[in-house]
C-alpha positions as CSV (number, residue, x, y, z in Angstrom):
1,X,311.3,81.4,61.0
2,X,312.1,78.1,59.4
3,X,315.7,76.8,59.3
4,X,316.1,77.3,55.6
5,X,314.8,80.9,55.8
6,X,317.3,81.7,58.6
7,X,320.1,80.2,56.5
8,X,319.0,82.3,53.5
9,X,319.2,85.4,55.6
10,X,322.7,84.5,56.8
11,X,323.9,83.9,53.2
12,X,322.4,87.2,52.1
13,X,324.1,88.9,55.1
14,X,327.4,87.3,54.1
15,X,327.0,88.8,50.6
16,X,326.4,92.2,52.0
17,X,329.1,92.0,54.7
18,X,331.8,91.0,52.1
19,X,330.6,93.5,49.6
20,X,330.3,90.8,46.9
21,X,329.4,92.0,43.4
22,X,327.6,90.5,40.5
23,X,329.3,87.4,39.2
24,X,331.2,86.7,42.5
25,X,331.2,83.1,43.3
26,X,329.8,81.9,46.7
27,X,331.0,78.9,48.7
28,X,329.9,75.4,47.5
29,X,326.9,73.5,48.7
30,X,329.2,71.3,50.8
31,X,330.8,74.3,52.5
32,X,327.4,75.7,53.5
33,X,326.2,72.2,54.7
34,X,329.2,72.0,57.0
35,X,329.0,75.7,58.1
36,X,325.3,75.4,59.1
37,X,325.3,71.7,60.0
38,X,322.3,70.9,57.9
39,X,321.4,68.6,55.1
40,X,321.9,69.3,51.4
41,X,318.1,69.6,50.8
42,X,318.0,72.4,53.4
43,X,320.7,74.4,51.7
44,X,319.1,73.9,48.3
45,X,315.8,75.3,49.7
46,X,317.7,78.3,51.1
47,X,319.4,78.9,47.7
48,X,316.1,78.5,45.9
49,X,314.6,81.2,48.1
50,X,317.5,83.5,47.4
51,X,317.2,82.8,43.7
52,X,313.5,83.8,43.7
53,X,314.4,87.0,45.6
54,X,317.0,87.8,42.9
55,X,320.0,87.6,45.3
56,X,321.9,84.7,43.6
57,X,321.8,82.6,40.5
58,X,323.0,79.1,40.0
59,X,324.8,77.6,37.1
60,X,324.7,73.8,36.9
61,X,328.2,72.4,37.1
62,X,329.8,75.8,37.9
63,X,328.4,76.9,41.2
64,X,326.4,79.7,42.9
65,X,326.9,83.3,42.0
66,X,325.9,86.7,43.2
67,X,323.2,88.4,41.1
68,X,323.4,92.1,40.3
69,X,322.5,94.2,43.3
70,X,319.3,96.2,43.0
71,X,319.5,100.0,42.8
72,X,319.3,101.9,46.0
73,X,315.9,103.6,46.6
74,X,313.9,101.2,44.5
75,X,310.9,99.3,46.0
76,X,310.5,95.7,45.0
77,X,307.0,95.1,43.7
78,X,307.3,91.4,44.3
79,X,308.3,91.7,48.0
80,X,306.2,89.9,50.6
81,X,307.8,91.7,53.6
82,X,306.9,95.3,53.2
83,X,309.3,97.8,51.6
84,X,311.3,98.8,54.7
85,X,314.2,96.4,53.9
86,X,314.4,97.7,50.3
87,X,314.9,101.2,51.7
88,X,317.1,100.4,54.7
89,X,319.7,103.0,53.6
90,X,317.0,105.7,53.9
91,X,315.2,107.2,56.9
92,X,311.7,105.8,56.9
93,X,309.1,107.2,59.3
94,X,305.4,107.0,59.7
95,X,302.5,109.2,60.9
96,X,299.6,107.2,62.2
97,X,296.3,108.7,61.1
98,X,293.9,106.0,62.3
99,X,294.2,102.8,64.2
100,X,291.2,101.0,65.5
101,X,289.2,97.7,65.6
102,X,286.1,97.8,63.3
103,X,284.1,95.7,60.9
104,X,285.5,95.2,57.4
105,X,284.2,96.9,54.4
106,X,282.7,94.7,51.7
107,X,285.9,95.1,49.7
108,X,288.1,94.1,52.7
109,X,285.9,91.2,53.6
110,X,286.0,89.8,50.1
111,X,289.8,90.1,49.8
112,X,290.4,88.6,53.3
113,X,287.8,85.9,53.0
114,X,286.0,87.2,56.1
115,X,282.4,87.7,57.2
116,X,281.1,91.3,57.5
117,X,280.6,90.8,61.3
118,X,284.2,89.7,61.9
119,X,286.7,92.1,63.4
120,X,289.7,93.7,61.6
121,X,292.4,96.1,62.6
122,X,292.2,99.2,60.4
123,X,295.4,101.2,59.9
124,X,295.8,104.4,58.0
125,X,299.2,106.1,57.9
126,X,301.5,108.3,55.9
127,X,305.0,106.9,55.2
128,X,307.9,109.3,54.8
129,X,311.3,108.8,53.2
130,X,314.0,111.2,54.3
131,X,311.2,113.5,55.5
132,X,309.4,113.6,52.2
133,X,306.0,112.0,51.8
134,X,306.3,108.6,50.1
135,X,302.8,107.1,50.3
136,X,299.4,107.0,51.9
137,X,298.6,103.5,53.2
138,X,295.4,101.9,54.3
139,X,295.5,98.4,55.7
140,X,293.0,95.9,56.9
141,X,294.3,93.0,59.1
142,X,292.2,90.0,60.1
143,X,292.1,90.3,63.9
144,X,291.8,86.6,64.4
145,X,295.3,86.3,62.9
146,X,296.9,89.6,63.7
147,X,295.6,89.6,67.2
148,X,297.2,92.8,68.5
149,X,298.4,96.1,67.2
150,X,299.2,99.4,68.9
151,X,300.4,102.8,67.8
152,X,304.1,102.0,68.6
153,X,304.0,98.9,66.4
154,X,302.1,100.7,63.6
155,X,304.6,103.6,63.7
156,X,307.4,101.2,62.9
157,X,307.5,98.0,60.8
158,X,304.2,96.1,61.1
159,X,305.6,93.2,59.1
160,X,308.6,92.8,61.4
161,X,306.2,92.6,64.3
162,X,304.0,90.1,62.5
163,X,306.9,87.8,61.6
164,X,309.1,88.2,64.7
165,X,306.5,89.2,67.4
166,X,303.6,87.0,66.4
167,X,305.7,84.3,64.7
168,X,303.5,84.2,61.6
169,X,304.9,82.9,58.4
170,X,304.2,85.0,55.4
171,X,303.8,83.0,52.2
172,X,302.7,84.9,49.1
173,X,300.8,87.9,47.9
174,X,298.5,89.1,45.1
175,X,299.3,92.5,43.7
176,X,297.1,94.8,41.7
177,X,298.5,98.0,40.1
178,X,296.7,101.1,38.9
179,X,298.0,104.3,37.5
180,X,295.7,107.3,37.8
181,X,295.4,110.7,39.3
182,X,295.2,111.8,42.9
183,X,291.8,112.7,44.4
184,X,291.5,115.7,46.8
185,X,292.0,113.6,49.9
186,X,295.0,111.8,48.6
187,X,296.6,115.0,47.4
188,X,296.2,116.6,50.8
189,X,297.8,113.8,52.7
190,X,300.7,113.5,50.2
191,X,301.3,117.3,50.0
192,X,300.6,117.3,46.3
193,X,297.9,118.7,43.9
194,X,294.6,117.1,43.0
195,X,295.0,115.5,39.6
196,X,298.8,114.8,40.0
197,X,299.8,111.3,38.8
198,X,299.7,108.4,41.3
199,X,300.7,104.8,41.5
200,X,298.0,102.9,43.4
201,X,298.9,99.4,44.6
202,X,296.5,96.9,46.2
203,X,298.1,93.9,47.8
204,X,296.6,90.8,49.6
205,X,299.1,89.0,51.8
206,X,298.7,85.4,52.7
207,X,300.3,83.0,55.3
208,X,302.1,79.9,54.1
209,X,298.9,78.0,54.6
210,X,297.2,80.2,52.0
211,X,295.1,82.2,54.5
212,X,294.8,85.9,53.7
213,X,295.6,88.2,56.6
214,X,296.3,91.7,55.2
215,X,294.6,93.7,52.5
216,X,296.5,96.9,51.9
217,X,295.9,99.9,49.6
218,X,298.9,102.1,49.0
219,X,298.9,105.4,47.0
220,X,302.5,106.5,46.2
221,X,303.9,110.0,45.7
222,X,305.2,109.7,42.1
223,X,308.0,112.1,42.8
224,X,309.5,109.9,45.6
225,X,308.7,106.4,44.5
226,X,310.7,104.1,42.3
227,X,310.0,100.4,41.7
228,X,311.8,97.3,40.4
229,X,310.9,93.7,39.5
230,X,313.5,91.0,39.2
231,X,312.3,88.3,36.9
232,X,313.5,84.7,36.7
233,X,313.2,82.4,33.7
234,X,310.4,80.6,35.5
235,X,308.2,83.7,34.9
236,X,308.2,83.3,31.1
């Protein structure tokens, strides 16, 4: 983790620990520079990261302020770190259905910029929230980048392992949304009926150097899933 990312995490923790609310003012740039013993540019990068995440907003000449906290139980569609952090107040568990090394499908190879004879880790699992089915997840990981996975890792947070265990730096992702109806297999895994509504999300995650490493296909149980997007002015 880069220094500015670590500082961003510490500032976010400060907001949570002090139960700061929307509009509460944070310490000045100079205070953060002194506290973390870093340059002004490093603090600015940390605050820019938090602003993009929707944690703070900055008003020129006035300071840095806390942005409205997101609602509990909502999954951020623009998150690049999986959704476990969004749902940290809930009990999240996983049932691993499949985990093996195989060749990619044409679809996975295309999205991961791989050859068909390369190796990928294939993961299929059901995610539960407070004991209720949340989603069915299929993921394809480029094995030359994500070099090792086992059932224990896959049962927990794969992204925590990727960033902390492997030291990989996640950069950005491309997200594709589709609203449709559950097929028979999806309905069976989610404990629902064929033809029930579904939110299907496909996401390609890239490292900071732009290399794709994870192509995931997630089908959500519409009764348990809620989503949010925090937009900044730069989006318009």
